[in-house]
Backbone as ProteinMPNN parsed JSONL, in Angstrom:
{"seq_chain_A": "MGWEYKITVQDTGNSFYCAEDEAVIRAMFRTGSGPLKNGCCGGGCGICRMKIVKGDWRAFKPMSAAHVSEADVKQGVALLCCVQPQSDMVIAGL", "coords_chain_A": {"N_chain_A": [[-9.265, -13.607, 10.061], [-9.124, -10.17, 10.853], [-9.85, -6.884, 11.591], [-11.187, -4.691, 9.048], [-10.151, -2.188, 6.833], [-10.804, 0.98, 5.29], [-9.528, 1.953, 2.242], [-8.567, 4.692, 0.381], [-8.079, 5.904, -2.794], [-6.376, 8.693, -3.567], [-5.959, 9.992, -6.073], [-8.065, 9.192, -7.713], [-10.371, 9.004, -6.17], [-11.621, 6.637, -5.728], [-12.365, 3.779, -3.646], [-11.585, 0.964, -1.485], [-11.782, -2.008, 0.52], [-9.592, -3.364, 2.879], [-8.171, -6.055, 4.619], [-6.716, -6.16, 7.94], [-4.607, -7.967, 8.021], [-3.801, -8.395, 5.443], [-1.996, -7.672, 2.451], [-1.879, -4.438, 1.021], [-1.751, -4.215, -1.816], [-2.72, -6.741, -2.586], [-5.439, -6.536, -1.804], [-6.247, -4.506, -3.474], [-6.171, -5.814, -5.975], [-7.944, -7.923, -5.496], [-10.344, -6.633, -5.17], [-10.506, -5.195, -7.516], [-9.743, -2.556, -7.608], [-8.238, 0.745, -7.496], [-4.983, 1.878, -8.696], [-3.903, -0.533, -10.667], [-1.1, -1.658, -10.471], [1.336, -4.062, -10.638], [3.983, -6.21, -9.707], [6.543, -8.087, -8.681], [5.549, -8.71, -6.138], [7.082, -9.107, -3.888], [8.527, -7.167, -2.708], [10.705, -6.253, -4.025], [10.762, -5.143, -6.689], [9.62, -2.56, -6.995], [7.442, -1.615, -8.431], [4.872, -1.255, -7.323], [5.073, 1.085, -5.77], [3.953, 3.7, -3.845], [2.517, 6.59, -2.291], [1.598, 6.909, 1.031], [-0.686, 8.875, 2.15], [-2.348, 9.425, 4.252], [-3.079, 7.892, 7.368], [-2.424, 4.853, 9.303], [-0.007, 2.283, 9.086], [1.735, -0.762, 8.584], [4.826, -2.248, 7.784], [5.107, -5.459, 6.774], [6.938, -7.079, 5.627], [10.307, -6.823, 4.388], [11.17, -3.989, 2.434], [12.622, -3.161, -0.685], [15.633, -1.428, -0.461], [16.594, -0.089, -2.702], [14.445, 0.952, -3.911], [12.839, 2.177, -2.024], [13.789, 4.434, 0.242], [15.012, 5.138, 3.639], [14.407, 7.794, 4.166], [12.275, 8.13, 2.338], [10.34, 6.427, 3.438], [9.797, 7.83, 5.831], [8.401, 9.868, 4.843], [6.069, 8.669, 4.032], [6.185, 7.037, 1.787], [5.927, 3.881, 0.24], [6.076, 0.359, -0.589], [3.342, -1.196, -1.759], [3.004, -3.895, -1.699], [4.123, -4.789, 0.528], [2.903, -3.733, 2.679], [0.519, -3.482, 5.269], [-2.694, -2.343, 6.361], [-3.343, -0.37, 9.274], [-5.216, 1.262, 10.058], [-7.891, 3.251, 8.548], [-6.901, 4.415, 5.341], [-5.345, 6.811, 3.083], [-4.089, 6.803, -0.115], [-1.728, 7.669, -2.657], [-0.568, 8.074, -6.047], [2.793, 8.309, -7.288]], "CA_chain_A": [[-9.193, -12.253, 9.584], [-9.5, -9.225, 11.823], [-10.432, -5.609, 11.122], [-11.021, -4.223, 7.681], [-9.973, -0.769, 6.783], [-11.097, 1.607, 4.002], [-8.341, 2.496, 1.559], [-9.045, 5.551, -0.62], [-7.023, 6.365, -3.731], [-6.565, 10.133, -3.677], [-5.967, 10.393, -7.405], [-9.365, 8.864, -8.37], [-11.481, 9.051, -5.29], [-12.101, 5.254, -5.551], [-11.971, 3.218, -2.35], [-11.843, -0.397, -1.327], [-11.456, -2.413, 1.842], [-8.378, -4.231, 3.022], [-8.035, -6.605, 6.022], [-5.424, -5.772, 8.622], [-3.558, -8.986, 7.707], [-3.687, -8.469, 3.978], [-1.235, -6.649, 1.766], [-2.745, -3.481, 0.334], [-1.82, -4.512, -3.241], [-3.582, -7.844, -2.802], [-6.8, -6.036, -1.686], [-6.504, -3.802, -4.703], [-6.474, -6.776, -7.04], [-9.169, -8.682, -5.086], [-11.542, -5.754, -5.383], [-10.38, -4.553, -8.805], [-9.712, -1.07, -7.352], [-6.963, 1.411, -7.409], [-4.048, 1.783, -9.836], [-3.511, -1.934, -10.576], [0.279, -1.877, -10.891], [1.842, -5.169, -9.823], [5.184, -6.824, -10.185], [6.993, -9.268, -8.019], [4.85, -8.886, -4.864], [8.018, -9.548, -2.902], [9.212, -6.042, -2.155], [11.956, -6.025, -4.719], [10.791, -4.489, -8.022], [9.254, -1.156, -6.85], [6.257, -1.248, -9.275], [3.689, -0.874, -6.476], [5.533, 2.198, -4.953], [2.967, 4.747, -3.712], [2.649, 7.425, -1.032], [0.531, 6.778, 1.965], [-0.934, 10.26, 2.459], [-2.949, 9.472, 5.639], [-3.414, 6.633, 7.996], [-1.467, 4.071, 9.926], [0.272, 1.057, 8.354], [2.922, -1.482, 9.029], [5.524, -3.072, 6.777], [5.152, -6.794, 7.274], [8.086, -7.7, 5.062], [11.255, -5.825, 3.966], [11.022, -3.254, 1.119], [13.929, -2.941, -1.318], [16.198, -0.069, -0.248], [16.804, 0.479, -3.954], [13.225, 1.599, -4.368], [12.282, 2.979, -0.896], [14.843, 4.752, 1.21], [14.525, 5.499, 4.927], [13.72, 9.124, 4.025], [10.986, 7.919, 1.699], [9.421, 5.826, 4.452], [9.404, 8.874, 6.759], [7.433, 10.715, 4.08], [4.924, 7.86, 3.684], [6.332, 6.271, 0.562], [6.083, 2.488, 0.592], [5.683, -0.614, -1.555], [2.08, -1.651, -1.275], [2.993, -5.365, -1.53], [4.783, -4.977, 1.826], [2.201, -2.882, 3.634], [-0.79, -3.855, 5.798], [-3.245, -1.18, 7.041], [-3.581, -0.414, 10.76], [-6.317, 2.252, 10.128], [-8.263, 3.719, 7.21], [-5.77, 5.063, 4.697], [-5.414, 7.461, 1.804], [-2.902, 6.561, -0.883], [-1.612, 8.425, -3.923], [0.505, 7.738, -6.946], [4.01, 9.159, -7.285]], "C_chain_A": [[-9.677, -11.312, 10.659], [-10.225, -8.03, 11.282], [-10.205, -5.439, 9.649], [-11.004, -2.702, 7.65], [-10.269, -0.22, 5.384], [-9.873, 2.278, 3.483], [-8.914, 3.38, 0.428], [-7.911, 5.981, -1.515], [-7.305, 7.832, -4.093], [-6.71, 10.579, -5.135], [-7.36, 10.189, -8.129], [-10.564, 9.026, -7.472], [-12.108, 7.68, -5.005], [-11.617, 4.722, -4.184], [-12.262, 1.695, -2.412], [-11.485, -0.82, 0.134], [-10.335, -3.489, 1.863], [-8.349, -4.73, 4.465], [-6.708, -6.2, 6.608], [-4.293, -6.746, 8.396], [-3.403, -9.261, 6.264], [-2.843, -7.354, 3.391], [-2.146, -5.728, 0.98], [-2.892, -3.847, -1.187], [-2.726, -5.733, -3.503], [-5.099, -7.472, -2.684], [-7.213, -5.301, -2.974], [-6.906, -4.73, -5.852], [-7.704, -7.617, -6.711], [-10.349, -7.908, -5.408], [-11.585, -5.092, -6.723], [-10.328, -3.031, -8.7], [-8.307, -0.562, -7.417], [-6.11, 1.29, -8.705], [-3.461, 0.367, -9.804], [-2.116, -2.144, -11.219], [0.848, -3.02, -9.999], [3.065, -5.785, -10.534], [5.464, -8.106, -9.447], [6.258, -9.666, -6.752], [5.765, -9.358, -3.71], [8.802, -8.429, -2.286], [10.49, -5.639, -2.847], [11.919, -5.162, -6.017], [10.396, -2.968, -7.994], [8.049, -0.711, -7.715], [5.097, -0.679, -8.464], [4.074, 0.336, -5.496], [4.484, 3.359, -5.007], [3.184, 5.529, -2.389], [1.378, 7.151, -0.245], [0.336, 8.234, 2.582], [-1.451, 10.34, 3.904], [-3.209, 8.071, 6.042], [-2.17, 5.901, 8.479], [-1.24, 2.763, 9.176], [1.536, 0.408, 8.992], [3.516, -2.231, 7.792], [5.69, -4.49, 7.381], [6.236, -7.643, 6.629], [9.028, -6.582, 4.571], [10.93, -5.236, 2.583], [12.455, -3.027, 0.575], [14.423, -1.508, -0.999], [16.487, 0.623, -1.551], [15.624, 1.249, -4.465], [12.554, 2.461, -3.264], [13.366, 3.185, 0.133], [14.187, 5.049, 2.594], [13.83, 6.853, 4.927], [12.361, 9.042, 3.347], [9.939, 7.437, 2.691], [8.936, 6.898, 5.42], [8.369, 9.815, 6.168], [6.194, 9.962, 3.595], [5.058, 7.041, 2.421], [6.64, 4.806, 0.955], [5.722, 1.628, -0.613], [4.453, -1.302, -1.049], [2.015, -3.14, -1.155], [3.539, -5.727, -0.182], [4.053, -4.329, 2.957], [0.825, -3.506, 3.991], [-1.373, -2.683, 6.543], [-3.369, -1.457, 8.544], [-4.736, 0.602, 11.067], [-6.81, 2.46, 8.731], [-7.092, 4.511, 6.679], [-6.166, 5.802, 3.438], [-4.117, 7.272, 1.157], [-2.924, 7.361, -2.157], [-0.455, 7.933, -4.774], [1.654, 8.715, -6.858], [4.291, 9.601, -8.68]], "O_chain_A": [[-10.629, -11.671, 11.352], [-11.186, -8.209, 10.535], [-9.238, -5.927, 9.066], [-11.758, -2.036, 8.36], [-10.005, -0.899, 4.392], [-9.242, 3.077, 4.175], [-9.67, 2.879, -0.405], [-6.863, 6.391, -1.016], [-8.267, 8.171, -4.782], [-7.514, 11.468, -5.415], [-7.725, 10.947, -9.028], [-11.681, 9.173, -7.967], [-13.0, 7.558, -4.165], [-10.598, 5.165, -3.654], [-13.04, 1.214, -3.236], [-10.93, -0.013, 0.879], [-10.206, -4.346, 0.988], [-8.483, -3.951, 5.408], [-5.731, -5.938, 5.907], [-3.128, -6.386, 8.563], [-2.893, -10.321, 5.899], [-2.971, -6.201, 3.802], [-3.089, -6.19, 0.337], [-3.987, -3.795, -1.749], [-3.424, -5.771, -4.517], [-5.929, -8.042, -3.394], [-8.327, -5.442, -3.479], [-7.85, -4.459, -6.594], [-8.44, -7.983, -7.627], [-11.327, -8.474, -5.897], [-12.593, -4.475, -7.066], [-10.804, -2.315, -9.582], [-7.332, -1.314, -7.396], [-6.526, 0.653, -9.673], [-2.59, 0.096, -8.977], [-1.973, -2.702, -12.307], [0.83, -2.931, -8.772], [3.145, -5.857, -11.76], [4.728, -9.085, -9.564], [6.326, -10.82, -6.328], [5.306, -9.918, -2.715], [9.656, -8.67, -1.434], [11.258, -4.813, -2.354], [12.916, -4.54, -6.383], [10.801, -2.206, -8.872], [7.694, 0.468, -7.708], [4.431, 0.266, -8.887], [3.392, 0.522, -4.488], [4.19, 3.901, -6.073], [3.954, 5.122, -1.519], [0.265, 7.161, -0.77], [1.124, 8.687, 3.411], [-1.043, 11.21, 4.674], [-3.508, 7.189, 5.237], [-1.04, 6.25, 8.138], [-2.201, 2.181, 8.672], [2.247, 0.999, 9.806], [2.806, -2.743, 6.927], [6.359, -4.654, 8.401], [6.445, -8.791, 7.024], [8.554, -5.467, 4.356], [10.467, -5.944, 1.688], [13.372, -2.732, 1.341], [13.721, -0.525, -1.238], [16.623, 1.846, -1.547], [15.76, 2.1, -5.344], [11.785, 3.372, -3.573], [13.805, 2.252, 0.804], [12.968, 5.19, 2.691], [12.81, 7.046, 5.588], [11.424, 9.757, 3.702], [8.827, 7.958, 2.771], [7.766, 6.882, 5.802], [7.588, 10.455, 6.871], [5.372, 10.506, 2.857], [4.09, 6.394, 2.021], [7.455, 4.524, 1.833], [5.122, 2.125, -1.566], [4.5, -1.942, 0.001], [1.064, -3.652, -0.564], [3.429, -6.882, 0.228], [4.523, -4.36, 4.094], [0.092, -3.98, 3.123], [-0.648, -2.046, 7.307], [-3.481, -2.597, 8.995], [-5.15, 0.748, 12.217], [-6.231, 1.914, 7.792], [-6.381, 5.185, 7.425], [-7.171, 5.486, 2.801], [-3.086, 7.54, 1.774], [-3.987, 7.694, -2.683], [0.534, 7.425, -4.246], [1.48, 9.842, -6.393], [5.262, 10.321, -8.915]]}, "name": "protein", "num_of_chains": 1, "seq": "MGWEYKITVQDTGNSFYCAEDEAVIRAMFRTGSGPLKNGCCGGGCGICRMKIVKGDWRAFKPMSAAHVSEADVKQGVALLCCVQPQSDMVIAGL"}
């Protein structure tokens, strides 16, 4: 495991830490933080769709185009089961 980054949920002000090689949704469940919405964890169902308001991230697996378009990604919308942090982040519900 490498760096850990602070993830803040804008809607609640709660925060948790996520390793750079961990999916954000997994860290949410591990720490019991954030809006705990979970589905397939494979990038296909769209339940964990949120906006990344601030911070750097990378998609480590494909996200369903049915739930996240290229335009969405440009505006910071992502499926948290497919995202790993590359810096501290702020996320918000849609």
